N, C-alpha and C positions, 0 to 999 in steps of 0.2 A: 628833420621835417616837423613842423608844428602840428600837433594832433588837433583834429576838428572837434570843436566843442559840441556837446549834445544838449538839446532842450526837449523837455517833456511837458505835456499839458494835461490838466485835469479840469473838466468842465462840468459844473453843476447847474441845474435850473433850466431856463427857458431857451427857446430857439434863438432869441436875441443873443444870449450868451454863446450859443454854438457858433453863430455867425461871427461874433467878435473874436472868439478863439481862433477861428480860421484866419482872420485878418492878422492877428498877432503871430501866428505860425509863419505867415508869409513874410512878415518883417524879420523874423529870426532867420528864415531861409536866405533872404537877400543879404543878411549880414554874415552868411557863411556857416551857420549852424546846421547840424544834422538833427532832424526831428525824429524822436524815438517814442516808443509806446510809454504810457504813464507808469507801467510796471517795471520799466527798465532803469538801469543805472544811468543817471544824467548829470550834467554839470549845472543845469538850471531847471527848476520845476516852477511852472506857472500854474497856480490854482485860481480858476475863474469861479468865484463864489456866488451863492444864492442866499437871500435872506427873507424870502417871501413867507416862510414858516419857520418855527423853531427847529424843525427837522432839517431845514436847509442850513441853518447855522451849525447844527450838530455835525452834519455830514461834511461841511466845509472844514471844521476843526479836525475831523477824522482824516480827511485827505491831506491836510497839512502835516499831520503827524506821520502818516504813511510815507509821504515824500521824504521827510527827514530821516526815517528809518532806512529807506532805500539807499540814501547817500548822505550821511551826516555832514559832509563837506560841501554839499551843493548849495548854490544860492537859491533861496525860495522866495518867489515873488507872489504875493497874494493880491488879486485884483477883483473887481466886480462889486456887487451890491453889499455884501457883508463887509467888505473892505471899506466901502464908502460910509456906512453908518456906524461901524464899530472898530475903527482903526486902532484904538488903544488896547482893546481886548485882543485883537489879532497880534499886535506887536509883542504881547507877553507870551505867546505860544512858542515853545522851544523850536529853534530852527528858522524862524521867519526873519528875513533880512530886509524885505521891501514890501511896503503896503501902498498900493496905488488905487486911488478912487476913480470914479467914472470920469471920462474925458481925459484920462492920462495914459490910456493904453497905447496910443500912437507913439509914445516916447519910451516904451518899455525896454527896448534893446539898449538904448543909450543909458537908461537909469540902471539896468542890470549890470552893464559893463563898468559903471562907476560905483559899484557896490562891492565892498570887501566882505569876507566871510563873517567877520565879527560885527558888521554894521547892522543897525536896525533903523531903517529910514522910512518916513511917511511922506507921501505926496497926495494929499486929499484936499480938494477944494470945497468950499461951502456950496450948498445947493444953489444959491442965488447967482453964483458965478458960472454955472453950467449952462451957458447961453448959446454956444455954437455947436452945430452938429459935428461930431468927431468922425472924420473919414478913416475907415479901416478897410481898404479894398480887399476883396476876396476873389480868387481866380477859379478855385475848384474845391470840391469836398471829397476827400478820400473816404471810400467806404459808404458813400451816400449816392442814391440815384436821383434825389431831389436836392436842389440848391436853395438854401435859405438866404433870402435877399433882404437885408435890413435896410429900411428906408426911413425910420422914425425913431426918436428916443424921447424919454421923459413923459411925465403925466402931471396934470394939474387938477385931477378929480378929488383927491384927498378923501377917499372912502374911509370910514371911521376905523376899519380893521387893518388898513394896508400901509405898509412902510415904504412901498415902492416910490411914491412921489418924492420922499426924502432921499432915497437911495439913487434915483435916476435924474432928479432935477426937473426943470420945466420942460414943456413940450418944445421940441425942435425937429425940423424935417430936413431930409437930405436933398441936395440939389438934383433935379431930374436928370441932368446931363451925366452926373456920376452914376445914377441908377441905371441909365441906358447903357453906359459904357460897361458896367459890371454885368448886366444881363447879356450883352453881346459876347462877353468873355465866357460866361457860362454856356451859352449856345455853342460857341466854337469848341468848347471842351466836352460837348456831347450831352449836356443836360437838356432834357426835354420838358421838365417841369420845374418851375420855381415857386417858392412859397414866400409871399411877402410878409415880413415880420416887423414888429415894432412894439414898444412898450404900450402905446395907446394908438394903434395903427390907424383908427378912424380919424385921428386928429391930423393926419398927414396934410400939410399945406406948404408947398414951396412958394413962398410969397414973392421971391425974386423973379421967378418965372411964371407966376400966377397959375400954378397947377395944384389941384386937389387930388384926393385919392382916386376918384373916377378917371380923371385926366391921366394920372400915372398908369393906371391899369390899361387904358386905351393905348398909351404910348408903348408899353411893353407888349401888348397884343400884336403890334405891327412888326415885331422883331422876328426875323426868319430863324427857324430852328427851335424856337420855343413852342411847344404844343399845348402846354397846360399852365395856367396861372391859378395858384391856390392862395386864398387869403388866410392870414393868421387870425388870432382872436380879435373879435369886433365888439364895440360897445353899442348897445341897442339904439340910443337916441341919435346917433349919427347916421343911422340907416334910414334916410328920409325917402319920400316918394321920388324926389329928383334924382337921388343917388341910384336907387334901384332902376329907374328908367334909363339912366346913362349906361348901366352895365348889363342889363337883362338880355341883350341880343349879341353878346360877345361869345362866340363859340369856344374860345380857348379858356374862358373863365370857368373853373370847376363849380358845379352846382352844389356846393357844400359850404355852409356858413357856421362857423363856431361863434355863437353870440352869447357873451357872458350874461348869466342870469343872477347867480348867487342866492336868490331866494324867490319863491313864487308867492310870498306873502307880503302884502303892501306895508304892514306895520314893521316887519323885519327890515324891509328895504329902506324905510325911512331912517331907522336906527343905524343902518349901514352907510347912510348918506349917499345912496344910489339915486340917480336923477330920473327915475322912471317908475311906473307902476306895473303890476302884472298885466293890466289891460293894455298899456302902451306896448309891452313886449308882444302880447298876443296879436295886436294889430300889425306889427312889423312882420311877424312870422306869416300871418295870413296874406299880407301884401306880397311877400317874396314867393310864397307858394302859388299865388295867383299868376305871377309874372314869369316864373322860371320853372319849367317842367322837371320832374324827378329830383327836385332839390331835397337835400337832407340837412338836418341841424344837429349840432353837438353843442354842449354847454358845460359850464362849471356851476356847481351848487355847493354852498357851505351849509353844514348842519351844526347846531349847537352854538349859534351866535348868541352873545349875552342877551338874556330876556326872552329867547325863543321858547315859547310854551309848547305843550303837546298840540294844542289847537293850531298854533302858527305853523308848526312843522307839518301838520296834517294838510293845511291849506297849500303849503309849498309842494308837498308830495302830490296832491291832486292836480295842481297846476302843471307840474312836469308830465304827469300821466296824460293830461289833456293835450299838451303840445305834441307829444310823441317823438321824443328825441332818438336819433340814431345811437347816441351815447352821452352819458353824463360823467364828467370828472367830479367825483364827490370829495369834498374837503371837510375835515373836522376843524372847527374854529380853534385857533391857538393864539393866545394873546401876544402881541408884538409890542415890546417896550417902545414908548415914543408915539404910540397911536392912541386916539381917543377911546377906542373900544376896550383897551386894556384896563381902563379905570371904570368901565361901566359896572353897575351893580348887576345882580342876578346872573353871575357866571354859571354856565351849565355844567353839570357834573360829567366827568369823563365817561362813565358808564352809559349815560343817556346819549351822549354824542356817538358812542360806539354803536348803540342799538339803532339810532336813526341812520347812521352811515350804512349799516348793513341792509336796512329796509330800502334805502334809496338805490343802493347798488343792485339789489334784487330787482327793483322796478326797472332800472336801466337795462338789465339783461333781458327782461321781458319785452321792453320797447324795441331793443335792438333786433330781437327775433321777429317782432311784428314788421319792422322795416325790411328785414331780409326776405320775409315771405312775399312782400309786394314785388320783389324783383326776381323771384323764382321763374325759371324758364326763359328769361330775357337775355339778350346779348349785351355785352359791355366791353369797353376797352380798358385794359389794365396796364400799368407800368410795372414790370417785374422788379421786385425789390431785392429779395435775398432768398436763399434756401431756408426752409423751415426746419429748425433744430428738432432732431428726433423723428423726422419724417422724410426718409431718403427719397430723392427724386421729385419732391414737392418744392415749388417756389411760391412765395407770397407776392401778390400785387395789389394795387389799390385802384378801384374804379374812380372816375372823376368825382362821384358823390361820396367818396371816402369809405366805401365798403371793402373790407379786406377779403381777398379771394385766394384760396389755395388751388394750385394747378400743377399737374404733372408736366414737366418740361425736360427735354433733352437738347443739349447744345445751343441753348438760348441764353445769352448773358443778361445780367441785370441791367436795367435801364432801357430795355426794349419795350415797345408797346405792342401788345397782342390783343386780339379779340377773343373773348370767351363766351360760352353759354353758361349761365348761372344755374347749376343743376340741383344743388341741395344745400342744407345748412349744417355746418360742423362746428358747433360751439361758438367761438368768437369770430369765425370766418364763414364765408360761403365757399362751396366747392365749385370750380368751373372746369369746363372742357375747352381746350384751345381749338380754334378753327384756323386762323391765319394771322400773319404779322401785318399790321395795318400801317405802320410807319417805319 
């Protein structure tokens, strides 16, 4: 009797990568493979890489070497953004047999099975050829209570610090019929919340069916079983008055917006080639706050971008303080080979980046507490996610506006929605008391 082959997956980076890995797992399952944990002995290791920072590249290399050490005879396939922009570098790492660029993941099983242990093969297309949306359907997410639903790929913004437009190719959008089919599958598998993801989500535009992002959200809103729709990272200038008016009265849409800022200083934004000013950003936030009750905002901010003076950083800091974010994901700028900013003069010293990062993270903690305080004593529905490590009997859940809540629970499984009263603040979370199951 022939032994069943085993495939293991390692995923680095964004929610888009998480969704694409699930799609590849399904292809291997359908081909008869057993999916095992990344730490186990497998016949095939698929490493889905990230290249958004130098650390992403470093971790990708580490994961390739780890897979090779687990089974030196395994076929190692490296896919994703690092594979797209640096195929030659990856091909030289010991153990790598197959390098697949973006838009090649749908062929991964066939290409793996046509690869021998001593082969080193590359299938990487040029950016300009990445014109079609690559379908990688997903049915379920093991170990997740929320389903990541990829609807868009590519970016045409070419911010001066970012390699992603080169790694992901031009903007392309998924057919709404495929999105609806996958959403229904998630609903039938018990998922109550879906997270719409894409590389540049606000660019979603299914031209064949004449559906933009607001139309897509409305179509998903009508699907029975889906209780919450959460949006991934959004670009400010696509959040127009018209878009906000289209979505503001949809009860299933979570009142939480992750709107990428990068800097609160106009001069820095210009050097970054971002297409808005702090004033534009402020107006968008004010508009959303006016139209959507209890809305919260999270964002990304980069410190130490080339040429960022103490004064520019201070302006960015004060702008963040004015907006009052629920959380800021703080990045220290790292040069990416192939981007304009890597050649900019006035590169900021690592020690200064570190100092600014710490200051902004401290501000982020203060602002999070300020938001938490606004919700003390109020009722909220949370989706139970998982048990909290090191805190027996506690489970964590998320409110619609992305506040993490710890709650004592017995015999309630993850994925259930319960109502809680938000009683106190405990560090990175609020503490809630459960009242009753609502869904």
